[in-house]
Every structure is written in structure tokens, then in C-alpha cells.
C-alpha positions in Angstrom: -54.2 -70.7 26.3 -52.0 -71.9 23.8 -49.1 -69.0 23.9 -46.5 -69.6 21.8 -49.0 -69.3 18.2 -47.3 -67.5 15.7 -50.7 -66.3 13.2 -51.0 -68.8 10.5 -52.9 -66.5 8.4 -50.8 -63.6 9.8 -48.3 -64.2 7.3 -50.2 -62.3 4.6 -48.6 -58.7 3.9 -50.5 -54.8 3.7 -51.3 -55.6 -0.1 -53.7 -58.5 1.7 -55.3 -56.1 3.6 -58.5 -55.3 0.8 -59.2 -59.1 0.2 -60.6 -61.1 3.0 -58.8 -64.9 3.1 -62.0 -66.5 3.8 -65.6 -66.4 1.3 -68.7 -65.0 3.2 -70.0 -68.2 4.7 -66.8 -69.5 5.7 -66.1 -66.4 7.7 -69.6 -66.5 9.4 -69.2 -69.9 10.2 -65.6 -68.7 11.9 -67.3 -66.1 13.6 -70.3 -68.6 14.7 -67.6 -71.1 15.9 -64.8 -68.6 17.8 -67.7 -66.6 19.5 -69.1 -69.8 21.0 -66.1 -71.1 22.3 -65.2 -67.6 24.0 -68.9 -67.6 25.4 -67.7 -71.0 27.0 -65.0 -70.4 27.9 -66.0 -67.5 29.8 -69.5 -68.9 31.7 -67.7 -72.4 32.4 -65.0 -71.0 33.6 -66.6 -68.0 35.4 -68.4 -71.1 37.1 -65.7 -73.1 38.2 -64.7 -70.0 39.7 -67.6 -69.1 41.8 -68.0 -72.9 42.5 -64.8 -73.8 44.6 -65.3 -69.8 45.9 -68.7 -70.6 47.4 -69.4 -74.6 47.7 -68.0 -75.9 51.0 -66.9 -79.6 49.3 -64.6 -77.5 46.9 -62.8 -75.5 49.5 -60.2 -77.9 49.5 -56.3 -75.3 49.0 -55.3 -77.7 46.1 -59.0 -76.4 44.4 -56.9 -73.2 44.6 -55.0 -74.6 41.5 -58.2 -74.7 39.5 -59.6 -71.2 40.4 -56.0 -69.9 38.9 -56.1 -72.2 35.9 -60.1 -70.9 35.3 -58.5 -67.4 35.9 -56.1 -68.2 33.0 -58.9 -69.6 30.5 -61.0 -66.6 31.3 -58.0 -64.3 30.5 -57.3 -66.3 27.0 -61.8 -65.5 26.3 -60.7 -61.7 26.7 -57.5 -60.8 26.1 -56.4 -62.9 23.4 -59.5 -64.3 21.4 -61.2 -61.9 20.0 -57.9 -60.2 18.3 -57.3 -63.5 16.9 -60.3 -63.9 15.7 -60.2 -60.5 14.0 -56.6 -61.6 12.9 -58.2 -64.7 11.2 -60.8 -63.2 9.1 -59.4 -60.1 7.8 -56.3 -61.8 6.9 -53.6 -59.1 8.4 -53.1 -57.6 11.8 -55.4 -54.4 12.7 -54.4 -53.1 16.3 -50.7 -52.0 15.8 -47.5 -53.0 16.7 -47.1 -52.2 20.2 -50.5 -54.2 21.3 -49.3 -56.8 18.9 -46.0 -56.8 21.5 -48.4 -57.4 24.5 -50.4 -59.6 22.5 -47.9 -62.2 21.7 -46.5 -62.2 25.3 -50.1 -62.5 26.9 -50.6 -65.5 24.5 -47.3 -67.1 25.3 -47.9 -66.1 29.2 -51.2 -67.8 29.1 -50.2 -70.5 27.7 -47.4 -71.6 29.7 -49.1 -70.8 32.9 -52.0 -72.9 32.0 -49.7 -76.1 31.6 -47.5 -75.1 34.2 -50.6 -75.2 36.7 -51.5 -78.6 35.2 -47.6 -80.0 35.7 -47.8 -78.3 39.5 -51.2 -80.1 40.0 -49.6 -83.6 39.2 -47.0 -83.2 41.3 -49.4 -82.2 44.3 -51.3 -85.5 43.7 -48.5 -87.2 43.0 -47.3 -85.8 47.0 -50.7 -86.5 48.1 -50.5 -90.4 46.8 -46.7 -90.9 48.2 -46.5 -88.7 51.3 -50.0 -87.8 52.4 -49.9 -87.6 56.0 -46.8 -85.2 55.7 -48.6 -83.4 52.9 -51.9 -82.8 54.8 -50.1 -80.9 57.4 -48.1 -78.9 55.3 -51.0 -78.3 52.5 -52.1 -74.8 53.5 -53.6 -72.2 51.3 -50.7 -70.4 51.4 -48.6 -73.0 50.3 -50.6 -74.0 47.5 -50.9 -69.7 46.7 -46.8 -69.9 46.8 -47.0 -72.5 44.2 -49.0 -71.0 41.9 -47.0 -67.6 42.1 -44.1 -69.6 41.3 -46.0 -70.8 37.8 -46.9 -67.4 37.2 -43.5 -66.0 37.2 -41.9 -69.2 35.3 -44.3 -68.0 32.6 -43.9 -65.1 32.8 -40.1 -65.8 31.9 -40.8 -67.6 28.8 -43.3 -64.4 27.7 -40.8 -61.8 28.3 -38.8 -62.1 24.4 -42.0 -61.3 22.5 -41.9 -58.0 23.9 -38.8 -56.7 22.9 -39.0 -58.4 19.1 -39.5 -55.6 16.5 -41.8 -55.4 14.1 -41.0 -53.9 11.0 -44.3 -54.7 9.2 -47.2 -52.9 11.0 -50.0 -55.8 9.1 -47.9 -58.6 10.6 -48.0 -60.3 14.0 -45.9 -63.2 14.5 -43.6 -64.5 17.2 -39.8 -65.0 15.9 -39.3 -67.8 13.5 -35.7 -68.1 14.8 -34.6 -71.9 15.6 -33.7 -71.3 19.2 -36.6 -69.5 20.6 -38.8 -72.0 18.7 -37.7 -74.8 20.0 -37.1 -73.2 23.5 -40.3 -72.0 23.6 -41.9 -75.1 22.4 -39.8 -77.0 25.5 -40.5 -74.5 28.4 -44.3 -74.4 27.3 -45.3 -77.5 26.4 -42.8 -80.8 25.8 -41.0 -80.6 29.1 -43.9 -80.1 31.4 -46.1 -83.0 29.5 -42.6 -85.4 29.9 -43.5 -84.3 33.9 -47.2 -84.8 34.3 -46.9 -88.3 31.7 -43.8 -89.3 34.0 -45.8 -88.4 37.5 -49.6 -89.9 36.4 -47.6 -93.5 35.5 -46.2 -93.2 39.0 -49.2 -92.3 40.4 -51.5 -95.2 38.3 -48.7 -97.9 39.5 -48.9 -96.7 43.5 -52.7 -96.0 43.2 -53.1 -100.0 41.7 -51.0 -101.2 44.0 -52.9 -99.4 47.2 -56.3 -100.7 45.6 -55.3 -104.1 45.6 -54.2 -104.2 49.6 -57.3 -102.5 50.3 -59.6 -104.9 48.8 -57.4 -107.7 50.6 -57.8 -105.6 54.1 -61.9 -105.2 53.3 -62.2 -109.3 52.6 -61.3 -109.0 56.8 -63.0 -106.0 58.0 -66.6 -104.8 58.5 -68.1 -102.4 55.9 -68.2 -99.0 56.6 -71.6 -97.5 56.1 -70.5 -93.8 54.1 -68.7 -96.0 51.4 -71.6 -96.4 49.3 -71.6 -92.3 49.3 -74.3 -92.2 51.7 -73.7 -89.4 53.9 -76.8 -88.8 55.8 -76.3 -92.6 57.1 -73.3 -92.1 57.9 -74.3 -88.9 60.2 -77.3 -90.7 61.5 -75.0 -93.7 62.7 -71.4 -92.7 62.5 -70.5 -96.1 63.7 -72.5 -98.9 63.2 -70.7 -102.1 62.9 -67.3 -99.7 63.5 -68.6 -97.9 66.3 -67.1 -100.1 69.0 -63.7 -100.5 67.6 -61.6 -97.0 67.0 -59.2 -98.4 64.9 -62.0 -100.0 62.1 -63.6 -96.1 62.3 -60.2 -95.0 61.1 -60.2 -97.5 58.6 -63.4 -96.2 57.0 -62.4 -92.4 57.1 -59.1 -93.5 55.2 -61.2 -95.0 52.9 -63.6 -92.3 52.2 -60.4 -89.9 51.9 -58.6 -92.6 49.6 -62.0 -92.4 47.5 -62.4 -88.8 47.0 -58.3 -87.9 46.1 -58.8 -91.1 43.5 -62.0 -89.2 41.8 -59.4 -85.7 42.1 -57.2 -87.4 40.5 -59.3 -89.0 37.5 -60.8 -85.6 36.9 -57.1 -84.1 36.5 -56.3 -86.8 34.8 -59.0 -86.0 32.2 -57.8 -82.0 32.4 -54.0 -83.0 31.2 -55.2 -85.6 28.9 -57.5 -82.8 27.0 -55.2 -80.2 26.9 -52.3 -82.7 25.7 -54.7 -84.0 22.6 -55.6 -80.0 21.9 -52.0 -78.7 21.9 -49.8 -81.4 20.7 -50.5 -81.1 17.1 -49.9 -77.4 17.0 -46.6 -77.9 19.3 -45.4 -80.8 16.9 -46.0 -79.0 13.5 -44.7 -75.4 15.0 -41.3 -77.1 16.6 -41.0 -79.3 13.3 -41.1 -76.7 10.9 -38.0 -74.8 12.9 -36.3 -78.1 13.0 -36.7 -78.8 9.1 -37.9 -75.9 6.9 -40.1 -75.4 4.1 -39.9 -79.4 3.9 -42.1 -80.0 6.9 -44.5 -77.5 6.6 -47.8 -78.4 6.9 -50.5 -76.4 4.8 -51.4 -73.4 6.2 -55.1 -74.1 6.6 -54.2 -77.3 8.7 -51.8 -75.5 10.8 -55.0 -72.7 11.4 -57.1 -75.7 12.3 -54.1 -77.2 15.0 -54.1 -73.1 16.2 -57.7 -73.3 17.1 -58.4 -76.1 18.2 -55.8 -75.3 20.7 -57.9 -72.7 21.8 -60.7 -74.4 21.9 -58.8 -76.4 24.9 -59.8 -73.0 27.5 -63.6 -74.0 27.3 -63.6 -77.8 28.0 -62.2 -77.7 31.5 -65.3 -77.1 33.0 -67.3 -79.8 30.8 -64.9 -82.2 32.1 -65.5 -81.3 35.7 -69.3 -81.3 34.9 -69.2 -85.0 33.6 -66.7 -86.4 36.0 -66.9 -84.8 39.5 -69.9 -85.2 41.3 -69.5 -82.5 44.3 -68.9 -79.8 41.1 -71.8 -81.1 39.6 -73.6 -80.1 42.5 -72.0 -76.6 43.0 -72.6 -76.0 39.1 -76.3 -77.1 39.2 -77.0 -74.9 42.6 -75.2 -71.7 40.9 -77.4 -71.9 38.0 -80.9 -72.4 39.8 -80.1 -69.6 42.1 -81.6 -66.9 39.3 -84.7 -68.8 38.7 -85.2 -69.1 42.8 -84.7 -65.3 43.4 -87.2 -64.5 40.3 -89.5 -66.9 41.8 
């Protein structure tokens, strides 16, 4: 998913082509680990797309962000990981200068698009908390698709420079090491969006904390609602119960249910953003620090390579996070995975 990846082992020249950078055992472990990440990324994110497309509980317009984010991760698995793996185990770039330019541009595009989606989702969450009534009227699929299109367009602008960089050495595939480009790409692809997301989620946390305190205070003086205990069947069977005679109480109950779902969704996305930052911060920090300080701040090649691959692992994490933290995704994944067995029986 990270796009500004200079390939750490790509610094070798053509004379190194005959000597692999890793021994047989290390090469085997690298192949197994990366293939496992690739398979998990493909299967997990395909399940996310299928779940949102087929589950009624997940058809809210804001989930289109998750579909687009999962699509970017699938493209990472198909277009980036196989070539990064080949470059890692061979120690040089085998695929020519033209595909090198396209590969680097796609890498930048997909990483920037991924964090752009997370930034857009965090802003959408903030608007949902601060102006829920107005946002629900305007949060149409068309509006969400427009935001997604803007994210991809901005990512494409950041990804353009690698397309025009000359490649004098065919066996080396790396981004420009000019300080201005390294810092500009790191800021645009990672640091600035992260600052926006952290600021927005701090404000969301403060607002929801105050709102929850107000709801708890209101609960002490109001009747309990049947749907609040997550019993949808009893809500359908007796929609009013104690709230039946009071229209205001019914509206309050429904608002509570909406807020519970919004809070659950916000928690999931906060974990997704946290995982992205933890996976990619070491790479971006060392990459930008080296551009500023030069050789004095350069980390060892194995450590930089480790940071590089930990970032790619993030593409497989989001479906796991949805499964652990979101009941609707768990139910949709179970249904999708159980369907082939039902058909075969």
C-alpha cells in the first residue's frame, strides 16, 4: 500500500545479479511470508467488497469508502507485491525501465490513495458526530463517490513524478532521492493526512465523551428501550413497549440505536487508522530522516527492508480488524464463507 517505497535491496547494481542477497533458507522464509500476506490481502479484501455489496446491514453510503480502500489493497496485492517480492529475492530489478516507472507510480498512487481514504473517512465521521441531521440528508452515494474520486485524483498527482524520472540503470528501480521529492511525497502521502486524522479523532473523542455523559444523565430519567440491548427481534415484535405511548421516547430510543451503531463504526475506523500509522510510520520516518540528514541518519539495509515490508503487511490487516470489531462484518463474512458449503450439500 505504500507508495513511496524505494526498494531497499534495489540499490545493488548489475554485477550483483548473479549472487542472490539471501541464502536459501532466508529466501524460502521470505517467499512463504510474502505469499501468505498476498493471499490474505486478496481474500480478505475481496470479502470486504463482497460483504458491503451483498449485506443489507452494510449498505450505508459511507461504506463505499471501505470498498474503495479494499480495492486499493487488492491492487497492491496484484500489481505491487509480486514485483517487490521478486526484487527482494533476486537483488536487482528484472522487469525493465518502463515497468519500473509504472510500478513506482502505482506504488505511490495506491499508498497515497489508501491514506487519503482513511482521511476522508475520518472527516466523514467528524461530520456525522457534529452535524448528523444535515449530513444524513446530504450523505448520498453520489456525494460519497465524489469524495472517493477526489481522493484518487489527489493521489494521482502525487504519483506523477515517478513516471517521468529517467532510468539510466536498468537493474535498479528506485524513486528519486532528491530531498525535495522525498520530503514532499512523505508529507503529502503520510504526515499531513496523519495530522488531520489524529486531530479529527481527538475532537471526535471529546465530543462523544460529552455526548455519552449527557445520554447517561438522560437515561436516569427515561424508560429503557427494548432495542438498546441489541435485541432486534424483540424490537420488531414489540416496537413500543414502555415507549409506545410517548412519541418522544420512541424517537429517543431510535436515536440511541443510531448513535450506538455510529460509535461502533467510529471505533473500527479508529483501529484501522491506528494500524495504518503503526505499520507505515517507521518506513516514512526513516525514509524522510535520511533525506534530511544524509548518511549520518541512514539505518541498516535489513532494518529498512523490515520497515518496508511491515508497511505492506497493513494491506491484509483491515479485514481482520473488521472481523474482530464489527458484528455486521462478522455476520457477512460468515455468510459468504458458509455459502459454498451449502451449495455443495
